[in-house]
N, C-alpha and C positions, 0 to 999 in steps of 0.2 A: 858799828857806831863809833865815831871818834870820841865823843864825850857825852855823858848823861849823868848829871849829878843832882844833888838835893839843893834846892834853893829855899830851904826852910826859913832862913832869915828873912828873905823877901816875902815869903808866905805869911810869916808872923806880922811883918810890917803892914801887909795888905789887910790883915784882920784888924790891926790897930787903926788903920786909916778909916775904917767904916765907923769908928767911934770918934774920929777927929783927933786922935792922939798921935798920929804918925808924924815923924820928922820928915822934912823935905828929902827927896831922893838925892844922893850924891853920885857924882860921876864914877867914883871908885867902886862903890858897892854895886852899882848897876853893871859895870864892866865885869866884876867878879861873878855876879849872878848869871849874866849872859854866857860867860865862858863855860859854866858848868851845866847850863841848860841847852847848849847847842846840840844839833842833830846832824846826822850824816846820811846822805842818800847817794845812790849811784844811778846815773842816767845811761842805761844800756845802749841805746841807739848811737849816742855821741861819745860813749866811753868817758863820760865826765863825772868826776866826783863833785858833790855839792855839800858844803858845810854851811849850816844856816841856823838861825835862832828866830823863832816867831815872836811877833809883838814889838820888834824894834825897827825903826825906820818905816818906810812905806811898805807895809806888808811883812817884810822880814829882812834881816841883814844876812847877806849870802856871800860865800866865797866859792870860786870854781877852780878846778885844776885837773890835770891828767892823773895826778896821784892824790891820795887823801891828805898827806902832809902839806902838799902845795895848796890844796883847797882850804886847809886850816889856816895857813899863813895869810891867804887872801882874805879869809873871813875876819881874822884879827885886825888886818889893815883896814878893812871896810868898817868894822866896829869902831875902831879908833877915830876914823874920819867922822862917823855919825855922832859919836859922843863929843868930839871936839867942837862941833858946830851946833850942838843941841841947846835949846833954851831950857831953863829950869822946868817949864811946864811940859816939855817933851820928855825930860828925864822922869818926871813924876808919872806921866802917862805910860811910858815904857815899863817902869817898875810895876805899875798896876797890871799891865798886860802879862808880864812875866809871872807875877804872882797868881793870876787867874789860870794861866797855862799850867803852872806847876800844881795848883790845886786840883785841876781836872785830871792830870796824870796820876796824882796820888789817889784821887777818888776812884779812877778806873782800876788801879792796882788793888785797892781795898775791895771793890766789887768782885774782882777775880778771886781774891783770897776768900771772901765769904762764900762765893759760889762753889769753890773747890771743896768746901766741907759738906756740901749737900748734893743730892741728885734730884731728879724730878720728884716733887713731893705734893702732898695734899694739905690744903690749908683751909680753915673755916673762916669765911668772911661774912660779916653782917651787912647785907645790902638793903638799901631803901626800896620799899615796894614800888614807888614811883619810877625809880631808875630801872628796876628789873623789867617792868612793863615796857618801857621805852626801848631797852636793849633787845627785848624779845620781838618787838614790832607790833604786838597786839596785846590787849588786856587779858590777864589770866594765863598767858603763856610764860614759859620759863626759858630764859636765854641759855644757849649752849655754853659749855665750859670754854670753848675756843672763842666765842663772842666776848665773854667777860675778860679773858686774858688779853685779847686784842685791844679792847677798850682801855684796859689798865695801862698797857704799853703806850698807846697813843696819848692818853692823858698825861702820862709821865713825861713823854717827849715835849708836850706843850708846856708843862710846868718847868722843865729844864731850859727850854728856849727862852722863857721869861725870867729865869733866875738871875741872869747877868745884870739886870736892871732893877732887881727887887732885893730888899733887905730880908733877913730871916724873920724879923718881926712882921713885915708886911705879908710874907707868905704864911706865917702862922695865923695872922689875923684873917686871911682869906679862907683858910681851912676852917677856922672857928665860925666865921660868918656863914659859910656854906653848910656846916654841920647844924648850926642853929636853925637855918631855913628848912632843912630836911626834917629836923625834930619837930618844928612847928607844923609842918605839913602832915606828919604822921599823927600828931595830936588832933589836928582838925579832922583827919580822915578816920581816926580811931583805930589805926593799925600799928604794927611793930616791925622792926627790922626782920628781914628774911635771911636766915643763915644758910649759906651754901658751902659745900665742900668743893673747893676749886683746885684743880690740878694744874701746876705750872712748873716751868723749868727753874733750876736753881738760880740762874743769873737774873731772871726777872724778879724772883722773890728777894734776892740779895739787893737789887736796885731799889725795890720798894722799902725794904727794911732800912737801908742806908738813908734814903730820902726822908723817911719818917723821923729817924734819929737826928738828922741834920736840922730839920725844921723844929723838932721838939713836939711832935704830935703822935697820937696813937696810930698804929698801922691801919686799923679799921677806919679811922677818920680820914686818913690820907687816901685810902682806896676809894671811899665814897666821893671824895673831892675830885679824884682823877676821873672817875666815871662821869661826874658832872662836867668836867672840862671836855671830855670826849663827846658827850651828848650836845653840849653847846657848840662845839666845833662843827658838828653836822646839822645844826639848826633844829635839834630835836627837843631842846629845853633851854630856858634861860639859865644863866650861870650866876645865881645869887652867890655873892661872896667870892666871885672869880677874882684872880689877881688883877688889881688895877681897875676893877669894874666901877663905873659911876652910874648915876641914874639917867644920864643923857643917852639918847638913842644914837646909834652909829648912822652916819649918812649913807645914802645909796652909793655915792662915790666915796670910798674909804679915805681918799686923799684930799677930799674937799675941806677947806678951811685949815689945812695943815701949813703953818707958816714955815719960814726957812729954818728957824732954830729947831722946831719939832721935826721937820723933814730930816735934818742932819742927825738928830738923835735916833730916829728910826733906822737910818742907814747904818749908824754905828752899832746899834743893838742887833741888827741883822747881819753884821759882818760883811757888808758889801759897800762898794763905792757909791757915791750919790748918783753918778751917771747910770749905774745899774738899777738903782731904785727908781730913777726917773723913767727908765724904759718900762718898768712895771707900772708906774703911775700913769704913763701915757698909753698903756694897753698894748704893748708891742712884744710881750713875752708869752709864748705858748708852753703848755705842759709845765707850769711852775710847780716844783716839788712841794708836796703838802707840808713837809717839815719847815720849809722856808716860808711858806704862806702863813703857817701857824705862828712863826716867830715874828713876822711882819704884823700880823693881826694883834698879837699880844703887846707889841711895842707901841701901838697907836694910842693917842690920848684917850680915845674911846675904843676899847677892844672890839675887833672885827672878826667874825668867823672865818676860818681859813678858806672855806669853799668860796666865800664872797671875794676874798683876795685873789684866788685862782681865777675866778670868772672875770674880775676886773682887769687882771694882768693881760688877758688876751682879748679884751673888749674892742681894741682898735686895730687888731692885727688881721691880716688877710691870711687865713689858714690855707695850707696846701689842700688840693682837691680831695684827697682821701680823708683828711681830717675834717674838712668842712662838711663832707657828706654825713659824717657821724655826729656832727655838732648838734646839740639840742636847739640852740639859737645861734644863727650865724652872726659873727661879729661884723661891725661896720667896716667898710673898705678903708684901707690905710696901708701903712708899710707892712711888708710881708713879715709874719711873725718869726721870731727867733727864740731859741731855747735860752734858758738862763745862763748856761755855760757859754754859749756863743756871745751873748751880750757882755758877759763878764770878761771874756778874752778880748773883745773889741775895746773894752774900757781899760785894758792894760793890767787886769788882775793876773797874778801869777797862778801857777797850777796849785801851789800850796794854799794861797788865799781862797781859790775856788773850792778846794777840798774842805777848808775850814767853814766856808759859807754854807756848803751842802751838808755838813755833818750835823748829827743830832746833839 
């Protein structure tokens, strides 16, 4: 790696911006932050070194060369060109992107540090009886350990996908609302939480601990909320207190009544270009990854279950014969379906942008 430093100053300013106290981004501080946040890759087929920094420019500022130092010089030249022509709003947006990227890297390092101190362990979780019944698939049954851990991981992925557009206060309120709804349900039924000893790997437990600490809620409350997100994703239960939930019902077409501003906001939240989201809206994308569908659904003005987004994404596509034979309901005739990666490449997204779009 050519360079990888701490952009703590940008990270602190990002935290201040959420309270409205941040000063406007300056060209100098952004240039300094970008230079320490840059990354280095090597493209083996073409024997090309790539030095780049995510979040600046259209996708990322990049420099290419036969040697690492040449790629670094080209990167610095490209960075200077971008900063020289950038508007103040561009500088502010790029600073925000850099701060988010650095925060995620620091977060991953912290997860690895926490996980390194543990091995696979057993943890006591207080689960709501209504959730355990739905996870098990039938009343009176007990869900397996693997089923609970899988649901927690998926619920956490949904929460993280929505986190970029939610404040900590909003996330904390969502957990509290969901916990209140579960408590009222137990009171009406006359039952109590069911405590289960759940065996999970150290990394999963570390991620749950860190997320609970970041939001400022108890681990038990977070886990019940994540199970609720998982159940809602699969259409097994309503998500009272879900992040961004309103009393309105989601339309059968998740993109119906989505104006241009809201459409652009969803595209930004899901890390894709508007042309890619348009292909999903028009039903031309097959095999849409569930993590992307969950991110789209969470970013909608009225949250939409990920499975509904997946179904809509392919609703106007003509599937290949082998896939069409397995389809529960054949989509209407239209353009031949493409995968999300194919659509993204056609829209001009770089390999790094596509990787970011597909990541959790």
